[in-house]
N, C-alpha and C positions, 0 to 999 in steps of 0.2 A: 343474480347479483353477486359480484365477487366478494369473497370473504376477506374481511380486514384482519390482518394479523397484528396483535397487540404485544406479543412476547418481546420483539426487539425493542420496544419502548421501555421495558423494564431496565435495560442497561443504560438507556438514555437517562432515565430517572436517577439511576445510581450515580452516573457521571454528573448530573446536575446537582445532586445532594453533596457530592464530593467537592465541587467548585468552592463553596463557602469554607470548607475545611482547608483547602489549598490557600484560599485568601487569608485565612487566619495565620498561616505560616509565612506566606509571601503575598502581600497585598497586590491584587491584580488590577491592571489598568482597565478603563472602560472597554478599550479595544480587545483586551485579553478576555474579559467577560463575554463580549459579543462573539469573539472567535470560538471560544469553547462551547458556548450554547448552540451556535449555528452548526458547528460540526456535529455535535451530539444529536441534534434534532434531524439534520439532513441525512446523516448516515442511517439513523434508525428508520426514517421514512423510506429511504431507498431499499433497505433490506426488507422492510415490510412489503413494498411494492414487488420486489423480486420474488418473495415467497408467493405472492398472489399470482404473478405471471407464471411461475412454474408449478402452481398448484401444490405447493409444499404443505403437508399437514402439520408439521412441527418444526421448530428451529433445529433441534438436535443437540447433542452434547458437544460435538466439535464446534459447531457454530456458536454455542454458548461461550466456549473458550475464546473464540475470535471476537465475540461481542465484548468480553471482558478486556481484551486488548484494545478494542475500539474505544472503550470508555477511558482507558489510560491515555490513549492518543488524544482524546479530547482535552484532558488535563494538561498534557504536554503542549498542545496547541495554544491553550490560554497562557501558559507560562512564556512560551516563545514570543507570542505577540506582545506580551507585557514587557519582555526584555528589550523590545525595540525603543521604548521610551524610558525605561527605568531598570535599575539592577534587580536581578532575581537570585535566590540561592541556588547555586549550581548543584549542590548535593541533592536538592529536592527534584530538580529537572532529571538528573541521572537516575534518581530513585524511582521515577515514574517511567522513564524511557527504557531502562534495563529490563524490567519485568515484561514490558510490552514486546521487547525483542525476544526474550527467553520463551515466552508463551507461544511464539511462532513455531517452535519445534514441537509443541505439545498438541496443537489442534489437529495437525495432520495425523499424528499417532493415534489420537482419540478417534478420528474419523475412520482409520483403518480397523481399530479394535471393535468399534461399534458398527462397522459397515455403513457408516453414514456419509460416504464420499458423494459429492454432488457438484454440479456446475455452480449452484448457489454458494456453497461453502468455498469452492476454489476462487470464485470472483470476490467474495467478501474478504477472504484472507488476503488476496492480492491487493485490493484497494486500500486496506488498512496498512499493509506494508508500504505501499506507495506514498500514502499521505504522511506517515511517520518519517519516511526518508526526506520528504519535502520539507517538513517543518524543522527537522534537525539540520538540514543543509542551510536553511535560512538563518538559524542561530549561529552556525559555524562560520557563515559568511562575514560576520563582523570581525572575527579574529584572523581568518585565513584568506579572505579576499572575495571579490565579486564572482569568481569562477565557481565557487562551491555549490550555489543553487543549481548549477547545470545537472547535478546528480538527481535532484528531485523533479526538475522540470523536463528531463529527457523523456520520461514515460508519457507525460501529457502532450509533449510536442509530437510524439509518435501517434498518439490518438487523434490529435488535430490533423495530422497528415492523412490519416485514414479517412477523415471527413471529406477532405479535398480530393484524395485519390482512392477510389474504391478498391483498386487492386491491392492496396496495402492492408486491406481488411481480410485478406484471404487466410485460410487456416494454415497453421504451421505445425510441424511435428513437435512432440514433446522433447524437451531437453532439461534434465534436472540441473544443468549448469546454471540456468536462469535463477533457480532458487538459491544456489550457492552465492551467486553474485549479489542478489538482493540482500541476503544475510550479511555478507561482508560489508556492503555499503552501510547498512544500519549500525553494525558494530564500529566501523571506522568513524562514522559521524559521531557516535556516542562517546567514543574514546577521545576524539578531538574536543568535544563539548566539555568533557570532564576536566580538561587542562592538566592531566597528569604528565603529559609529555611536552618537550620543548616545541615551540611553534613550527620549527623546521621538520621535526619528526611527524607531527600531526599532519602537516601539509603533504608529506610524502605518502602517509597512509591513505589520506582522503584522495590524493592524486592517483594512487594505485587503484582505489575503488572506482574512480571515474574512468580510468583506462579500461578496467574490466567491463564496465557498463557500456562504454563505446564499442568494445569488441563484441559483446553479446548483442547489442542492438544491430551493429553492422552486419554480423553474420546472418541475422534474420532478415534484414533488409535485402541483402544479396539473394537470400533464398526466395523472397517474394518477387524480386526482379526476375529471377530464373523461372519461377512458376508463371509469371505473366508472359514472359517470352515463349514458354512452351505452349501456353493456351493460345497465344496470338498465331502460332504456326499451325493451329488446328488439331494438335495432338492432345489427348487427354492427359492432364497432369497426374502424377503419381498420387495415390491416396495418402492422406496425412491426417493425423489426429489433431484435435483441437489443441492449440498451444497451451502449455501450462507454465505460465511464467509468473521491481522494482518495477501511494500513492497516494486533487481535492477530495472530497468525501467519497465513500464507497458508492459505485454505480450499480444499477440494477444488472444482474447477471444475464448472460446470453443463454439461450436454450441449449440443451444438449449436455448429457452427463460428462463429467470430467473428474479426475482424481484431485482431491485437495492437495496432495503432496506436490503437484506440479505448479501450484499457484505461486506467483511471486510478482512483485511490482514490476510493471512494464508491459503488461499485456492488455490489449483492448478486448472488447467482447468477442471479437473475431480471432483473437490470439496473437497479439503483438508481443515482442520480446522484452526481456529485461536487458 
């Protein structure tokens, strides 16, 4: 009988306990409550299932950092969904999103220091990044326009394409650029949400993030097309590492070890790009 991992649920409980505190500062709508609770529960469930699938004995220090980020993303999600029907305090939103972004640089460092790099950690980190970018893009869409959610939806569109086209699930070589693009997208969306800059300046920054995302996805799609063409001609494709790459709730990780440093929103279990 498979072991049930309960440790990921500790962070879900922390997030659930923090929701009433957020509500005291900024009353959450019913939709906000539901969105926050669903994210926290589903993300913890999927991490627990991922640990069972990979026979992971413990969560690890690096994944604990990522789980803390995930709890913050649950609170951000509740606020963003609430903002669709009523005003929310922008400083509170930024105060939760900024640490979630900042901790993204810490979990990889902790993984290297503790030798805790794994496919589970890479996928968990990637999915948290992806979902944070998605919810921030939804928030910014109100002030910048309908095109902004393209940043958050692009990664999920790539995954959906992989469901329809199996060749798009092929492995991709590691590119640290994916992580850079993911970080820039998160920062750009947070700056735009803060409202510090004129609308035109915010639109330019977010537009630049979208352009970088399109370039990164486009480069990897071209690589996948080339890999497919090589395979169809009957020649073995060059060996490549699992992609390490800008995301709904964290999905169960794919088998195979991979460095946490390469994880960034935009990759599927087979290695899709940012």
